[in-house]
N, C-alpha and C positions, 0 to 999 in steps of 0.2 A: 865321524871317526876318520882319522887320517891313516888308515891301514892301507898300504899299497896293494894288498891282495884284493881289496874290495873293488869290484867293477861297477856294481849298481846296488842301491839299497832303497828300501821303503819302510815306513813306519806307519802303522794303523792302530787306531783305538778300537777295541772290541769289548764293548760293555765297560767294565771297570778295569780291564787289562789293556796293556799296550804290547803289540807284537812288532818286532823289527826283523826284517828278512834282508840279508846281505848276500848278493851274488859274488862269489869268489872265483878265482881262476881255477880252483880245484874242487869246487862244490858250493854248498850253501851254509850259512850260519843263521840260526834262528834264535832270537832273544825275546823272552816273554817277561814282562814286569806286571805285577799285580799282587793280589792277596795270596800269601804263601800257602795257606791251607787249601784254598780253592785250586791253586795251580798244582799242588801235589795230587789232588783227586783227579784232575783232568789228565795229568801225566800218567797216572795208573791206567785210566781208561784208554788213552792213546797207545800206551805200551801194549795193553791187551789186544787192541785192534791190530797193531803191527804184527804181534805174535800169531794172531789168527791168519793174517795174510801169508805169513811164512809157511804155514802148514798146509795151505791149499794149493 
């Protein structure tokens, strides 16, 4: 990607999914490609875990 904000990036295969992490000047961008239904389920689990961390 030719985005001037991207400082560093990496792409990794994780099973049947592909994860791309980009380091930006003001944070991170994470892109996940894979089976839509599987990703929706994992996103719900990840969201629940983040909410749990916020309450502790």
